[in-house]
C-alpha positions in Angstrom: -3.5 37.0 33.0 -0.6 35.6 35.1 0.0 37.3 38.5 3.5 37.3 39.9 3.6 36.7 43.7 5.5 39.2 45.9 8.9 38.4 47.2 8.9 35.2 49.2 8.4 36.1 52.9 9.9 34.3 55.9 7.7 31.4 56.6 6.8 30.7 60.3 8.8 27.9 62.0 8.0 25.7 64.9 10.9 27.2 66.9 9.5 30.8 66.6 8.0 32.5 69.6 4.2 32.8 69.4 4.5 36.5 68.5 7.0 35.8 65.7 5.0 32.9 64.4 1.8 35.0 64.2 3.7 37.9 62.4 5.3 35.6 59.8 2.0 33.9 59.2 0.3 37.2 58.6 3.1 38.3 56.2 2.5 35.0 54.2 -1.1 35.8 53.3 -0.4 38.1 50.3 2.1 35.6 48.9 -0.3 32.7 49.2 -3.1 34.8 47.6 -1.0 35.8 44.7 0.3 32.3 44.1 -3.3 31.0 44.1 -4.3 33.8 41.6 -1.3 32.9 39.4 -2.2 29.2 39.4 -5.8 30.0 38.5 -4.6 32.2 35.6 -2.3 29.5 34.3 -5.1 27.0 34.5 -7.4 29.3 32.5 -4.7 29.7 29.8 -4.2 26.0 29.6 -8.0 25.5 29.2 -8.0 28.1 26.4 -5.1 26.4 24.6 -6.8 23.0 24.9 -10.0 24.4 23.5 -8.1 26.0 20.5 -6.4 22.6 19.8 -9.7 20.8 19.9 -11.1 23.3 17.4 -8.1 22.8 15.1 -8.5 19.1 15.3 -12.2 19.4 14.4 -11.4 21.7 11.4 -8.8 19.2 10.2 -11.3 16.4 10.5 -13.9 18.4 8.6 -11.4 19.2 5.8 -10.5 15.5 5.5 -14.2 14.6 5.2 -14.7 17.3 2.5 -11.7 16.0 0.6 -13.0 12.4 0.7 -16.4 13.7 -0.5 -14.6 15.4 -3.5 -12.9 12.1 -4.4 -16.2 10.3 -4.2 -17.9 12.9 -6.4 -15.1 12.6 -9.0 -15.5 8.9 -9.1 -19.3 9.2 -9.4 -18.8 11.5 -12.4 -16.5 9.1 -14.2 -19.0 6.2 -13.5 -21.9 8.4 -14.8 -19.9 9.3 -18.0 -19.3 5.6 -18.6 -22.9 4.7 -18.1 -24.0 7.5 -20.4 -21.7 6.3 -23.1 -23.0 2.7 -22.8 -26.6 4.0 -22.9 -25.9 6.1 -26.0 -24.4 3.1 -27.8 -27.3 0.9 -26.8 -29.9 3.4 -28.0 -28.1 3.8 -31.3 -27.9 0.0 -31.8 -31.7 -0.2 -31.0 -32.5 2.5 -33.5 -30.3 0.8 -36.2 -32.1 -2.6 -35.6 -35.5 -0.9 -35.7 -34.6 0.6 -39.1 -34.0 -3.0 -40.3 -30.2 -2.5 -40.6 -27.6 -5.2 -39.8 -26.4 -4.4 -36.3 -23.0 -2.8 -36.2 -21.2 -2.7 -32.8 -19.6 0.6 -33.8 -22.8 2.3 -34.9 -23.3 5.4 -32.7 -20.0 4.9 -31.0 -19.3 7.8 -28.7 -15.8 9.2 -28.9 -14.5 9.3 -25.3 -14.9 12.6 -23.5 -12.5 11.3 -20.8 -9.4 11.9 -22.8 -7.6 13.6 -19.9 -8.1 10.4 -17.9 -6.3 8.6 -20.7 -3.1 10.5 -20.3 -0.2 8.2 -21.2 3.5 8.7 -20.4 4.7 5.2 -21.1 4.1 2.2 -23.4 0.4 1.2 -23.6 -2.1 -0.7 -25.8 -5.1 1.3 -27.1 -8.7 0.4 -26.7 -11.3 0.8 -29.6 -13.1 4.1 -29.4 -10.9 5.7 -26.8 -8.8 8.9 -27.1 -5.3 9.0 -25.6 -3.3 12.1 -24.7 0.3 11.0 -25.2 2.9 13.0 -23.2 6.4 12.4 -24.5 8.0 15.3 -22.6 10.1 12.8 -20.7 11.0 10.7 -23.8 9.4 8.9 -26.7 7.9 5.4 -26.3 5.9 2.7 -28.2 2.2 2.2 -28.2 0.1 -0.5 -29.7 -3.3 -0.6 -31.6 -6.2 -2.5 -30.0 -6.1 -6.3 -30.6 -8.7 -7.8 -32.9 -10.0 -4.7 -34.6 -12.8 -5.1 -37.1 -13.4 -2.9 -40.1 -14.5 0.7 -39.2 -13.3 0.6 -35.6 -11.1 3.5 -34.6 -9.0 5.0 -31.8 -7.5 8.5 -31.3 -4.3 10.1 -30.2 -3.3 13.6 -29.2 0.1 15.2 -28.7 -0.6 16.3 -25.1 2.7 18.2 -24.4 3.5 19.3 -28.0 6.7 17.3 -28.0 6.2 14.7 -30.7 8.8 16.6 -32.8 11.4 16.2 -30.0 10.5 12.9 -28.5 8.5 10.9 -31.1 6.2 8.1 -30.1 6.0 5.0 -32.3 2.9 3.1 -33.2 4.0 -0.5 -33.4 1.7 -2.1 -36.0 2.2 -5.8 -35.0 0.0 -7.9 -37.1 -1.7 -4.9 -38.8 -0.5 -3.0 -41.8 -0.4 0.8 -41.8 -1.7 2.5 -45.0 -1.3 -0.9 -46.7 2.4 -1.2 -45.7 4.1 -3.5 -43.3 5.7 -0.8 -41.2 5.6 0.9 -37.8 4.7 4.5 -37.7 6.8 7.2 -36.0 4.8 10.3 -35.2 7.0 13.4 -35.5 4.6 16.3 -36.1 4.2 18.7 -33.1 0.7 19.0 -31.6 -0.8 16.5 -34.0 -4.1 14.7 -33.5 -4.7 11.4 -35.3 -7.6 9.1 -35.7 -6.6 5.6 -36.7 -9.3 3.5 -38.5 -9.0 -0.1 -39.3 -9.9 -0.6 -43.0 -9.5 -4.3 -43.3 -6.6 -6.7 -43.8 -5.3 -5.2 -47.0 -5.1 -1.5 -45.9 -4.8 -2.1 -42.2 -4.8 1.1 -40.1 -5.5 4.3 -42.0 -5.3 7.9 -40.8 
């Protein structure tokens, strides 16, 4: 608590008589004591403020550390999901081979469970086996099928924002046919989900 010194007294001067000098010096004692108390109180307040600031800095550092840990955890989960997908495909291929069947790279293919990570808001080229959430809320755009698809391979799309009927995306077929026709496909149905499967050169992409 801050202490306010009393009214400033007359300080003793070298020109004062001995009696006046002693009297003035005596009158100064309460002022000096109050000023010292005030300085001490202010120092304590400054120390408390500094301690609080240090605590806030520590809390901020802890929050930053926790946030960094969350990012690391999310990255680890994505890595684990990818590893599990690869392991499932390898196990399926081994089972197929053990059964005496001709190995098929798509046998046991796991449809991606990471669709939300494949959110697309602009032109992209799909990858075999992946699911894409296409968001056309800001406008329609083109997308392309995977290159070099072989018979039986698939990819998937979802109308993420329910806006295909307003801003329609277009599947640009390129070298593929779509349902046996040399065309591009404009998707106009709201909230639709499509699986595109390559059925060979004659039929191309089917859905």
